[in-house]
N, C-alpha and C positions, 0 to 999 in steps of 0.2 A: 504493500500500500504506500509506503514511503521508501524511496530509493535515492540516496544522495551519494554523489561521487565528486571528490576533490572540490568541495564547495568553498569558495573564497569570497570574503567581503572586505574591501578596503575603503577607508575614509581618508583620502589623500595619502599621506605616508604611513598612516596607522592601519594595521591589519587587525580587524576585529575577529574574523574567522579565517583560519589558516589552513585551507585544504582538507576539510574533514569529509569522511565517507562513512555511511552507515545505512542500514535498512531496518524497516519495521514491518512485520507481517500482519496480515488481516487478523483482527481480534486480539492483538497484543497491546499491553500497556507498557509503553517505553518511557522510562524515567530519564530525563535530561537534567543532569546534575552539575553543579559547580557554584563557585562563589559569585557574588555580584560582580559584574564586569567580565565574566568568563566568555561571553559571546552567545549565551542561550537565547536571549530575546532577539538578537540580530538574526540568528539561524531560523527561529520561528517566523519572523517577519518575512524572510525570503521564501520559506515553505508555503506561506499563505498568499504569496503574490503581493504583499504589502510593499516590498522593496526588491529590486533586482539584484542578483549576485554579480560580483565582479568577474568571477570565473567559475568553471565547474558546471555540473548539471545537478538538477534535482527534479524528481518526478513524484507526484502525489496522485494516487489512484490511477496511475498510468499516464498522467498528463504532465508535460514539461512546464515548470513554473514560469519560464520566460516566454516560450513560444505559444503556450496554451493557457495563459493566465486565467482567462475567464472560466474555462472548464475546471481548472484547479479550484477556483473559488466556489464553484457549484458543489464540489465534493468535499469541501473543508468547512468545519465549524471552528471558529477561532474565539477564544476567550483571552483578550489581552490582559496584562497586569492591571491596568486601569480600565474598568468596564465602561464602555461608552453608553451612558444612559441619559434619558431626558427626564429630569426630576418632576416636571409638571404633568407627565403622562401617568396613567395608571399602569399597573403591571401588565394587565391583559392587553390594553391598547398599544403599549410599546411592543410587546412580542408580536401582536397582530400586524403592526406597522412593518416590522422586520420581515414577517412572513409575506406580506404583500410586495415588499421590495424584491424578495427572492422568488416571487410568483409561485408560491407554494399552492398546490391544488388542495381544495377543501380546507382552506386556511383556518376557518373558525373551529372546526373539530380538531385540527392538528394543534392549534394553539392550546386548546383545553387539555389535550393529551400530554403535551410537553410540560405545561404548568403542573399537572399532576405528577409527572415523572420527577420534577425537581422540587416537589413539595411546596409549591407556591399557589396552588389552586384556591385555597381558602383566603389568600390575600390578593386575589386577582383584581379586585376593584380598589385596592389601596394605591395612593399616590406613591410613586417611587421615592420622592423626597422624604417620605416617612419610613422608608425601609432601612433596616439595620445593614451593617456591612456584610454580614453573612447572607442576608436576603438579597442584597445587590449581587453577590456572587452567584446566587442561584438564578437570578433573573438573567445575568450574563450567560450562564450555561443554557438557559432556555432559548435565548436568541441564537446561540451557537448550534443548538440542536433542532431548531424549528424546521429546517429544510431536510432533516434526516440525512446528514452527511456521512460518507464512509469513514472519514478521518476527523478526529477531534484534536485540536492543538490548544493546550491549556497552559497559559503562562502564569506561574505562581498563583494558582487558584485559591490557596489557603492563606496567603499573606495578609496580615492584619486582623485575622479572625481570632475569637476567643477559643479556648480548648474544646468546648462543646460544638461550636460551629465548625472547627477544623475536623472533628470526628465525623460530623454529618457530611461535609463535602468529600472527605476521603471515601466514605461508604458509597456516596453517589458516583464518584469516579470509578470505583470498583464495579458497580453495576453497569455503568456505561461501557466498560471494557468488554462486557459480554456480547455487545452488538456492534461496537465500533472499534477501529484502531485508534488508540489514544496515545498522544505524545504529551507527557506531563512534566513540566519544568518546575524545579524547586531548588533552593539552596539548603533545604533541611533534609539531610541525608537519611535520617531515621524514617522520614515520611515516605521516601521512595522505597525503602526496604519493606514497608507495610503494604504498599499498593502495587508496585511494578513487577512485571514478569522479567524484565531485563533493564539494565541501566547503562547509560553512557555518562562517564565523568569527563567534564570539559574544564580545561584550565587555560587561561590566556589564549583562547581561540583554538586550542588543540585538544584532540581526544587523548586522554591519558589512560583510559581503561574502558572496556565495553564487554559486559558479561551479565549473567544473572547475579543477584545479590549473594546467593549461596556460593557460587563458584568464585566470585571475587574474594569472598571471605576465606575460602579454602586456599586460594592462591597465595594470599598473604599470610595466612595462619601457619600452614605447613605443619601443624602439630607442634609449632615452635615455641609456644608460650604455655607453661604449665603453672597452675596454682597449687602450692604445697602448704599444708598447715601441719605443724610439728608439735610434739609433746615430749615427755620423758626428759632425757638429759640434754635436749636441744632447745631449751627455752631461752638460752642466751643468744642474742641476735648475732654477735660476732662469731660464735662457735657454729651456729646453724649455717650462716652464710659460707663459712670456710668449708664445711662438710659438703654443702650443695655444690659449691663452685669446684670442688675437687673431682666431680664426676665428669668423665670424658664426654665432650660434646656440649657442655654447658658454657654459654658465652657471657652470661650476666645473671646476677641474683639481686633482686630488689625487695625490700620489705613491702608488705601489702597490708593496709589497714592499721598502720601504726607500728612503731618499733616493738611494742610489747604484745602484739596480737598473735605472734607466732605464725603469721602467714607470709608467704613469699611468692613472688613471680620469678620463675626460672625460665630464662630464655636460652634456646639451644640453636645449633646450626640447622639450616634447612634440611628437611627430610631425615632428621635423626630422631629416633625414638629412644629416649633416655629413661623411660618410666621404671623399668626393672632395675636399671643401675642406680637410679635415685633411691628406690626402696631399699636396695641392698646397702648402700652407703649410710642411709639413715639408721637402719637396724644395727649395723656394725658399730656405729658411734653411740649406741645405747639410746637412740631416740625412738619416738613413736610416730608413725605416719597416720595422722588423723584425717587427712584429706589430700587427694591428688586428682586433679581434673584439668582438662584443657581450658585455657582462658580464651573465651570467645572474642573475636575481633569484630568491631562494629563497622558500618560503612563510614562513619566519621574517621575511625582509625585508618581505614583503607584510603580515604581521600587525602588525609594528612601525609601518609607515607608515599602515595603515588605522586603528589605534587612536590613533595620534598625530593623524590628521586628525579623528577623532571628538572627541578632547579639545580640539583647537584651535577646533572649532565650538561648544564649550560645551554639547555634548549632555549631558542629564541624565535620570535616571529619574523617572517619575511616582511620587511618594511620597504621594499622597493616601490617606487611610484607606479601606479597602474598605467596601462597604456592609454594614449589619448582617446581612443574610441573603444567602447566596451565590447561590441559584437565580435571583432576579430579575435579578442582574447578568449572569448568563449569557444570559438571554433578551434583555436589552438589547443585549448584545454581538453576538448573532446577528441582530438586526434589520437 
């Protein structure tokens, strides 16, 4: 449903998106993650036909975003970060207005169905100016859904919402993923872990990782961080750290939960299983092994490590000036 190859967007000498490539399949919820300024919104605007790319290609529902922009817009529902609403219209009249602009057949019944789907049917006659931020997000989703698009592109749909509203919007996005391909942008990594089938991590206009949340965690975890809680003769922190660090394959030992909590994070070389050796060393030193388990890696840990790796490699964006005319560069990029 979404097919992107070597997509580039430059603003003068500044490269906002630096040759990214990815795909999203039908019925998939794709998380588009990264800090503010990573290039998420710029990419989404190119995919919706809001702005043209400098180079590369992008297809949505089989249509090229540059050469078939109108067809792309027919097949995309877009919720921008700031929802474009008319405060003096009622909820129902606004969504009906959008439906009429899009020439939706049987618009009246379609509007009612969409308002029910987003949980705004009971507020359909309320003025938008009186709607809360969470309700405005739902109205924005309604306008994005009213023409029943194949692809939904949602830019930070939970930003500025209270915890209850965030939960409601997340549940709604999960439901939408059953019938639509959804591209979901956020800088809250735990949010993507709860909603998305697959995630793309973007930093400085470049893709630094792309996989399922589980596989990303496994790639970085490698079984390499273990939590150990000790007792017996190993309640002294210095002694305990010395015993744990003496085990072959251990690279670092850090107290966990305070110096006197007898808990430690044991980090080991990649693909090395030291659990049996840790247990043996603890027992031989007269200690008791009260707990031994892998320490889970969150998406936030993954993002921090991946972006740190990118910085350590000295990765930088191509900041060459774009060519004087845009179309020749696109042809060159497609060759």
